C-alpha positions in Angstrom: -37.9 31.8 14.8 -39.8 32.5 18.1 -39.8 30.3 21.1 -43.1 29.1 22.4 -43.8 29.3 26.1 -43.0 26.0 27.9 -46.7 25.3 28.5 -47.4 25.4 24.7 -44.7 22.8 23.8 -45.5 19.3 23.0 -45.9 17.0 26.0 -42.8 15.3 27.2 -44.4 11.9 26.8 -41.7 9.5 25.5 -42.0 8.1 22.0 -41.6 4.4 21.5 -38.0 3.4 20.4 -37.3 3.5 16.7 -36.4 -0.1 15.7 -34.0 1.2 13.0 -31.7 2.8 15.5 -29.6 1.3 18.2 -30.6 1.1 21.8 -27.0 0.6 23.1 -25.1 3.4 24.8 -21.6 2.9 23.4 -20.1 6.4 23.3 -17.6 5.2 20.7 -20.3 5.0 18.1 -22.6 7.5 16.4 -26.0 8.3 18.0 -24.8 6.8 21.3 -24.4 3.3 19.8 -23.6 1.4 16.7 -26.1 1.7 13.9 -27.7 -1.3 12.3 -25.9 -2.6 9.3 -27.0 -0.8 6.1 -29.1 -2.9 3.8 -26.8 -2.0 0.8 -23.5 -3.0 2.4 -24.3 -5.0 5.5 -21.6 -3.1 7.4 -22.0 -0.9 10.4 -21.8 2.9 9.9 -19.7 4.2 12.8 -19.1 7.8 13.7 -15.4 7.2 14.3 -13.6 5.2 11.7 -11.1 2.8 13.3 -7.9 1.1 12.3 -6.8 -2.5 13.0 -3.8 -2.5 15.3 -1.5 -5.0 17.0 0.8 -3.5 19.6 1.0 -3.4 23.4 -1.0 -1.1 25.7 -0.4 -0.4 29.4 -3.3 -0.1 31.7 -3.3 1.3 35.3 -6.1 0.0 37.4 -6.6 0.3 41.2 -5.2 -3.2 41.7 -2.1 -2.6 39.6 -0.6 -2.2 36.1 -1.4 -4.6 33.3 -0.3 -5.1 29.8 -2.7 -5.9 27.0 -2.8 -6.1 23.2 -4.5 -3.4 21.0 -7.1 -4.7 18.5 -8.2 -1.4 17.0 -8.1 2.3 17.6 -10.2 5.4 16.8 -10.3 9.0 17.8 -12.9 8.1 20.4 -11.1 5.2 22.0 -9.3 1.9 21.8 -10.3 -1.8 21.9 -7.8 -4.4 23.3 -7.5 -8.0 24.5 -6.9 -8.6 28.2 -6.6 -11.7 30.3 -9.3 -10.6 32.8 -12.7 -8.9 32.5 -13.2 -5.3 33.5 -16.5 -4.0 34.9 -18.4 -1.6 32.7 -17.8 2.1 33.5 -14.4 1.3 35.2 -12.1 4.3 34.8 -8.5 3.4 34.0 -5.3 5.1 32.8 -4.0 4.1 29.4 -0.6 4.5 27.7 0.4 3.3 24.2 2.9 4.1 21.5 1.1 5.0 18.3 3.4 4.3 15.3 3.5 6.5 12.3 6.4 6.1 9.9 9.6 5.8 11.9 8.2 7.8 14.8 5.8 7.1 17.6 3.4 9.3 19.4 2.8 8.4 23.0 -1.0 8.4 23.8 -1.7 8.8 27.5 -5.1 9.3 29.0 -8.0 8.2 31.1 -10.6 5.9 29.6 -13.9 4.4 30.6 -14.8 0.8 29.9 -17.8 0.6 27.7 -17.6 -3.1 26.7 -16.1 -6.2 28.2 -16.8 -9.5 26.5 -15.3 -12.9 26.8 -13.6 -13.9 23.5 -14.3 -17.6 23.8 -15.5 -20.1 26.4 -12.1 -21.9 26.0 -9.9 -18.8 26.4 -9.8 -16.8 29.6 -9.3 -13.6 27.6 -11.6 -10.6 27.0 -12.2 -8.0 24.4 -12.4 -4.6 26.2 -13.5 -1.3 24.5 -12.6 1.9 26.2 -13.9 5.4 25.5 -11.3 8.1 25.8 -13.0 11.5 26.0 -9.9 13.4 27.2 -7.4 12.9 24.3 -5.6 16.1 23.4 -5.9 17.6 20.0 -2.4 16.5 19.2 -3.2 12.9 20.2 -6.5 13.0 18.3 -4.7 14.2 15.2 -2.1 11.5 15.5 -4.8 8.8 15.8 -6.7 10.3 12.9 -3.6 10.2 10.7 -3.0 6.6 11.7 -6.6 5.6 11.0 -6.5 7.4 7.6 -3.4 5.4 6.6 -4.5 2.1 8.1 -8.3 1.8 7.6 -10.2 -1.1 9.1 -12.0 -1.7 5.8 -10.7 -0.9 2.4 -12.9 1.6 0.6 -15.2 0.0 -2.0 -14.5 1.2 -5.6 
């Protein structure tokens, strides 16, 4: 395959957005955002499978250390419940104990807030999604093993 000179390439005029793809920029999902539910199943098709979870997570923010409760986890990040909102793109340190069997793997890293939504008008709690791009291969492997054994959705037969 030969490269054409830059002047011969198609113009850089932007194409209109494709309505079948997402326009969000959540790095935890494929194609920079969750895909629309498939017509066959009605479920989202995410790049990183996730597992439901329910254990504590520690967060270090500039204003102090906070404890939250994990909702789900994937190799790309973690979603948790917190009693305060966090601004999008906030960087924070995270620490949690990932259970597998009778052992635990400590997951430590830096994350970036990609979603912060109020759970209910009546509750002053928020669902926070954090992208964790710097997990080690060992940590990613431990998360992958947990997700494989604790899927969010049971496979359809």
